[in-house]
C-alpha positions in Angstrom: 19.2 -12.8 6.9 21.1 -11.9 3.7 22.9 -8.6 3.2 20.0 -7.3 1.0 17.4 -8.3 3.5 19.2 -7.1 6.6 17.3 -4.4 8.6 18.5 -0.8 8.1 20.0 0.1 11.5 22.3 3.0 10.6 22.7 6.0 8.3 25.3 4.1 6.4 22.9 1.2 5.9 20.2 3.6 4.7 22.6 5.3 2.3 23.7 2.0 0.9 20.0 0.8 0.6 18.9 3.9 -1.2 21.9 3.7 -3.5 21.1 0.1 -4.3 17.5 1.0 -5.0 18.6 3.8 -7.3 20.9 1.4 -9.2 18.1 -1.1 -9.6 15.7 1.6 -10.7 18.3 2.8 -13.3 18.5 -0.6 -14.8 14.8 -1.2 -14.6 14.0 2.2 -16.3 16.5 1.4 -19.1 15.0 -2.0 -19.6 11.4 -0.7 -19.6 12.3 2.1 -22.0 14.0 -0.3 -24.4 11.0 -2.7 -24.2 8.5 0.2 -24.8 10.5 1.4 -27.8 10.5 -2.1 -29.3 6.8 -2.6 -28.8 6.0 0.8 -30.3 8.2 -0.1 -33.3 6.3 -3.4 -33.7 9.4 -5.5 -33.0 7.6 -7.8 -30.7 9.8 -10.8 -31.3 12.7 -8.9 -29.6 10.6 -8.0 -26.5 10.8 -11.5 -25.1 14.5 -11.1 -24.5 13.7 -8.6 -21.7 11.4 -10.9 -19.7 13.9 -12.6 -17.5 15.9 -9.5 -16.7 12.8 -7.4 -16.1 11.4 -10.0 -13.7 14.7 -10.2 -11.8 14.9 -6.4 -11.6 11.3 -6.2 -10.5 11.9 -8.8 -7.8 15.0 -6.9 -6.5 13.2 -3.6 -6.7 10.3 -5.0 -4.6 12.7 -6.5 -2.0 14.7 -3.3 -1.7 11.6 -1.1 -1.6 10.2 -3.2 1.2 13.4 -3.0 3.1 13.5 0.8 2.8 9.8 1.0 3.5 10.3 -0.9 6.8 12.7 1.8 7.9 11.1 4.8 6.3 10.5 6.7 9.5 14.2 6.3 10.4 15.4 7.3 6.9 13.0 10.3 6.8 14.3 11.5 10.1 18.0 10.9 9.6 18.4 11.5 5.8 15.5 13.7 4.8 17.1 15.0 1.6 17.8 11.5 0.3 14.3 10.3 1.3 12.7 13.2 -0.6 14.9 12.6 -3.6 13.9 8.9 -3.6 10.2 9.9 -3.3 10.5 12.2 -6.3 12.3 9.5 -8.2 9.4 7.1 -7.5 7.0 9.6 -9.0 8.9 9.7 -12.3 9.4 6.0 -12.2 5.6 5.4 -11.8 5.0 7.6 -14.9 7.5 5.4 -16.9 5.7 2.2 -15.6 2.3 3.6 -16.6 3.6 4.4 -20.1 5.1 0.9 -20.4 1.9 -0.8 -19.2 -0.2 1.4 -21.6 2.0 0.4 -24.6 1.9 -3.3 -23.6 -1.9 -3.2 -23.1 -2.4 -1.5 -26.5 -0.2 -4.1 -28.2 -2.2 -6.8 -26.5 -5.5 -5.3 -27.6 -4.4 -4.8 -31.2 -3.1 -8.4 -31.3 -6.3 -9.7 -29.9 -8.3 -7.7 -32.4 -6.3 -9.0 -35.3 -6.8 -12.6 -34.1 -10.5 -12.1 -33.7 -10.8 -10.5 -37.2 -8.9 -13.4 -38.8 -11.0 -16.0 -36.9 -14.2 -14.2 -37.9 -13.2 -14.0 -41.5 -12.2 -17.7 -41.6 -15.6 -18.6 -40.0 -17.4 -16.5 -42.5 -15.6 -18.1 -45.4 -16.3 -21.6 -44.1 -20.0 -21.1 -43.4 -22.5 -21.8 -46.2 -24.0 -18.6 -47.6 -27.7 -18.8 -46.8 -30.5 -16.3 -46.5 -32.7 -15.8 -43.4 -36.4 -14.9 -43.2 -35.6 -11.2 -43.6 -33.9 -11.9 -47.0 -30.4 -11.0 -45.6 -27.6 -13.5 -45.3 -27.3 -15.4 -42.1 -24.3 -14.7 -39.9 -22.1 -17.8 -39.4 -22.9 -19.8 -36.2 -20.2 -19.6 -33.6 -20.7 -23.4 -33.2 -19.9 -24.0 -36.8 -16.5 -22.3 -36.8 -13.3 -24.2 -36.7 -10.6 -23.7 -34.0 -7.8 -21.3 -35.0 -4.3 -22.5 -34.3 -1.4 -20.1 -34.3 2.3 -20.7 -34.5 4.4 -18.3 -32.3 7.5 -19.2 -34.3 7.7 -17.6 -37.7 
């Protein structure tokens, strides 16, 4: 077992593990806050730079959380103040994660809406303008539309 995955067997191990988790959370919170700010500012091209670091921090966060979770009864009994502080930190961390996920989901929905609008407009322009039985123009057939190709590099 590696040092990070070793079982928590003493108060010192627990203090080190909690300290390590706080350090990981600090970096992850900073990364998420920067990513969220960039998405809100519409600077999506720069957001990709955070992907590798965010994934690594999330992996480390998960591993350290599982390690602490496996010893939560011991930690709660021997270091109740540190345990309570960690629980409170997790509450604020969850709020930051929720805000980040909301911003990312909104950006995704807006992007999807733009692509659908562009695709619909292209299909409308390519379809012949004909009238139906009601005297109104027919909507373009989904089968008649051409595929839409996008370049992710601008």
